[in-house]
C-alpha distance (Angstrom), angle and dihedral (degrees) to the residues before:
residue distance angle dihedral
M1 . . .
A2 3.80 . .
T3 3.78 120.3 .
L4 3.80 120.6 -118.3
K5 3.81 90.0 -105.3
Q6 3.82 91.5 50.5
A7 3.80 91.9 48.1
L8 3.82 90.5 52.2
S9 3.82 96.4 41.8
K10 3.82 93.4 105.4
K11 3.79 95.9 36.8
L12 3.82 100.3 52.4
T13 3.78 129.9 51.8
K14 3.79 120.5 -112.4
K15 3.83 90.5 -102.4
E16 3.81 91.4 49.8
L17 3.80 91.7 49.6
E18 3.81 89.4 53.3
K19 3.82 89.5 55.4
L20 3.81 94.0 46.6
I21 3.81 114.8 112.2
S22 3.77 100.4 -145.4
S23 3.82 98.2 -174.9
Y24 3.81 119.6 87.6
D25 3.78 140.7 162.2
I26 3.79 123.3 -110.7
I27 3.79 116.8 -156.2
G28 3.80 109.1 178.9
S29 3.80 106.5 -56.2
I30 3.82 93.4 -16.8
A31 3.80 125.4 93.5
I32 3.80 118.9 -162.1
I33 3.78 115.9 -157.3
E34 3.79 137.5 178.7
I35 3.80 119.3 -130.1
P36 3.82 117.1 -160.7
Q37 3.81 116.0 -137.5
G38 3.78 91.8 -109.3
L39 3.82 91.1 60.2
A40 3.82 99.2 45.7
K41 3.81 91.9 112.9
K42 3.82 90.5 54.1
E43 3.82 97.7 46.5
K44 3.83 94.5 106.0
L45 3.81 91.1 50.3
I46 3.81 91.5 49.1
A47 3.83 92.4 48.1
E48 3.81 94.3 47.1
T49 3.81 90.4 48.3
L50 3.79 89.5 53.3
L51 3.82 90.6 51.9
K52 3.80 90.2 53.7
L53 3.82 91.6 48.2
H54 3.81 94.3 53.3
P55 3.83 117.3 38.8
N56 3.83 89.2 -172.0
I57 3.83 91.2 61.6
K58 3.81 111.7 86.6
T59 3.82 100.1 168.4
V60 3.80 133.4 37.7
L61 3.80 118.1 -160.4
K62 3.78 128.2 -177.1
K63 3.78 126.3 -144.5
A64 3.81 106.8 -107.8
G65 3.79 96.6 179.7
A66 3.79 144.0 -6.5
H67 3.82 125.2 -81.9
A68 3.79 104.0 -81.0
G69 3.78 145.4 164.0
R70 3.78 131.2 36.6
Y71 3.84 90.6 -58.8
R72 3.85 94.8 48.8
R73 3.81 91.9 -126.7
Q74 3.78 123.7 171.4
K75 3.81 125.2 -150.8
L76 3.80 112.4 -125.2
K77 3.80 131.7 -173.1
V78 3.81 126.2 -152.5
L79 3.80 109.3 -121.4
A80 3.80 102.8 169.3
G81 3.79 143.6 -4.6
K82 3.79 129.1 18.5
R83 3.81 113.7 7.3
T84 3.79 100.1 -122.5
K85 3.79 138.4 112.7
T86 3.80 96.9 -167.4
A87 3.78 116.8 98.4
E88 3.77 138.5 178.5
Y89 3.79 110.6 -141.0
K90 3.81 130.4 -171.5
E91 3.78 128.1 -152.8
N92 3.80 138.3 144.5
N93 3.85 93.8 4.6
A94 3.81 91.0 -53.3
R95 3.81 135.7 111.7
L96 3.80 119.8 -144.6
R97 3.81 129.2 -173.6
L98 3.79 121.2 -164.2
D99 3.78 146.7 148.1
V100 3.81 101.2 -112.4
E101 3.81 92.6 -152.2
K102 3.81 98.8 47.1
V103 3.82 98.7 37.3
Y104 3.80 126.6 57.4
F105 3.80 109.1 -128.0
S106 3.79 135.3 153.0
P107 3.82 121.2 -161.2
R108 3.81 86.5 -168.4
L109 3.81 89.1 74.3
S110 3.81 94.6 63.3
T111 3.83 91.0 102.0
E112 3.80 90.6 49.9
R113 3.80 91.2 49.3
K114 3.81 88.2 52.5
R115 3.81 91.2 49.1
V116 3.79 91.0 53.1
F117 3.80 97.6 46.1
Q118 3.80 89.4 50.5
L119 3.83 87.5 61.2
V120 3.81 94.8 52.2
K121 3.79 113.6 105.4
P122 3.82 127.7 -146.7
K123 3.81 112.1 -82.7
D124 3.83 93.0 15.3
S125 3.78 118.1 151.3
V126 3.81 107.5 -138.2
L127 3.80 131.0 -165.8
V128 3.80 121.9 -163.0
M129 3.79 114.2 -167.0
F130 3.82 117.6 -157.3
S131 3.81 88.9 16.2
G132 3.83 97.6 175.4
C133 3.80 113.2 -171.7
A134 3.83 86.0 -11.3
P135 3.83 103.7 -99.2
Y136 3.82 92.9 148.5
P137 3.84 96.1 43.2
V138 3.80 92.9 45.8
V139 3.82 95.8 45.0
I140 3.81 92.1 46.0
A141 3.80 93.9 47.4
K142 3.80 92.0 44.3
N143 3.81 95.6 51.6
T144 3.81 106.2 32.7
K145 3.79 142.2 48.6
A146 3.79 92.9 -118.1
K147 3.79 113.4 159.0
E148 3.81 92.7 -134.8
V149 3.79 139.9 -14.8
Y150 3.80 120.0 -152.1
G151 3.80 122.6 -165.4
I152 3.80 127.7 -168.9
E153 3.82 121.3 -163.1
L154 3.80 132.5 169.5
N155 3.83 99.2 -163.8
P156 3.84 106.2 89.7
I157 3.81 93.7 -154.0
A158 3.82 92.7 49.2
H159 3.81 89.7 47.5
K160 3.81 90.8 50.7
F161 3.81 90.9 52.9
G162 3.81 88.9 45.7
V163 3.81 91.4 56.5
E164 3.81 88.6 47.9
N165 3.82 91.1 50.3
V166 3.79 92.3 51.7
K167 3.81 88.7 55.1
L168 3.81 92.3 42.4
N169 3.81 89.7 57.4
K170 3.84 93.5 41.3
L171 3.80 94.0 -125.0
K172 3.80 122.4 168.2
N173 3.80 102.0 -179.1
V174 3.82 100.6 57.8
I175 3.80 118.7 99.8
L176 3.80 116.4 -172.3
V177 3.78 122.7 -164.1
R178 3.78 124.5 -166.5
G179 3.78 111.6 -145.0
D180 3.78 149.9 71.1
V181 3.81 113.2 -46.7
K182 3.81 93.3 -133.4
K183 3.80 91.6 54.8
A184 3.80 98.6 34.7
V185 3.82 100.2 49.8
P186 3.85 96.5 62.2
K187 3.81 90.0 48.9
L188 3.81 91.0 57.6
K189 3.82 90.4 63.6
K190 3.79 89.3 -159.7
K191 3.80 139.2 123.5
F192 3.78 118.5 -140.6
D193 3.81 135.3 -151.0
R194 3.80 93.2 -145.3
I195 3.81 131.3 22.1
L196 3.81 125.9 -169.2
M197 3.81 122.5 -158.1
P198 3.85 106.2 -174.6
L199 3.82 97.3 171.7
P200 3.83 102.8 103.6
K201 3.79 101.6 -174.3
D202 3.80 101.0 45.9
A203 3.81 107.4 17.2
G204 3.82 91.2 112.9
D205 3.80 89.1 68.4
F206 3.80 89.6 61.2
L207 3.81 101.7 45.6
G208 3.80 89.6 100.0
S209 3.80 88.7 61.9
A210 3.80 90.6 47.9
F211 3.80 90.7 52.5
K212 3.83 90.6 52.0
A213 3.79 88.8 56.8
S214 3.81 95.0 44.0
K215 3.78 135.0 87.1
K216 3.77 136.2 -174.4
G217 3.81 106.1 -54.4
T218 3.81 97.1 22.1
V219 3.80 113.2 142.9
I220 3.79 116.4 -144.0
H221 3.80 123.7 -160.6
F222 3.80 105.6 -153.5
Y223 3.81 118.0 -171.0
D224 3.78 125.0 -153.6
F225 3.81 143.2 147.3
A226 3.80 121.5 -106.6
N227 3.78 143.8 152.0
L228 3.80 119.3 -126.2
D229 3.80 92.5 -95.3
E230 3.80 92.2 57.0
F231 3.82 101.4 56.2
N232 3.81 95.1 98.7
E233 3.78 90.0 43.6
K234 3.81 89.9 54.4
K235 3.81 91.3 51.0
E236 3.80 89.0 52.3
K237 3.80 89.2 49.8
I238 3.82 89.5 58.7
R239 3.80 92.6 47.4
N240 3.80 90.9 50.5
L241 3.80 93.1 48.0
C242 3.80 89.5 50.6
K243 3.81 91.0 50.8
K244 3.79 90.0 49.1
H245 3.81 88.8 58.1
N246 3.83 94.0 41.6
K247 3.79 92.8 -109.3
K248 3.78 129.3 136.1
C249 3.78 117.2 -145.5
R250 3.78 143.3 174.6
I251 3.80 121.0 -142.6
L252 3.80 106.6 -130.2
K253 3.79 100.0 -175.7
I254 3.77 145.3 -38.0
V255 3.79 117.1 -128.9
K256 3.80 131.5 -165.4
C257 3.80 107.9 -136.1
G258 3.77 103.9 176.8
S259 3.78 143.0 -38.2
Y260 3.78 120.5 -78.5
S261 3.80 98.6 -177.9
P262 3.82 135.1 -26.4
R263 3.85 107.2 -41.3
V264 3.82 91.5 -8.0
F265 3.80 118.9 107.7
R266 3.75 136.3 -167.3
I267 3.80 102.8 -123.5
C268 3.77 137.8 -172.1
I269 3.79 121.1 -148.2
D270 3.79 111.2 -159.2
F271 3.79 112.5 -158.6
K272 3.78 136.3 167.1
I273 3.80 127.0 -136.8
L274 3.81 108.9 -125.7
S275 3.80 98.7 -179.0
């Protein structure tokens, strides 16, 4: 199969081809592309070419803004195909429905979700903060023998899709809570074996809540952004935050789970609570 750049080689000028961003995300039957300013007049052509390249893609959307606001939403514009922003996506034996504009979701984290569920032990109690439309809770519950998986999400639309996804996958051990993590965690009155914090930019503000739900032996997956030179600095950040909350911890590993921008990675720091 030809690449997008190859398929457009005779339809765009050399300068236009150099500007073309040939990578894109596919979520179910929806493709999400980025159109540089210099190619705005050719966006329909690019989108229609992508539809022809991939018969499984029925809708092409373009990014019309960055992720913003408390719900990390991204404005998207329909360029070609069926006029919809709701997709059904499959990964790791799970089915997930979502509105790609109103719910933050990254298909690029499917490998990271697999890595995490492979660490979950039978009878583990798992907490997923900022659970969105429940990709982590659903994938974990679908692929492990976890005792229970809790998810907390503030975005009402994401939470609604999460509840739908739990039913779609016929899961009985997933409990989703709509609310603010800082208010919801104390109300659970539970301690967990594993806690996920997939909110890279602001997760540090919520570590106190994670500690309240942890016990000796709890493993926390803390997500952040960093360039290669900052990895040790990020580990020290975790150690200092633990000290601040009178907790002892051991860094287990630091994992790169995708690029965020040139030389900047989305990372996960796995660490264990020792006391």
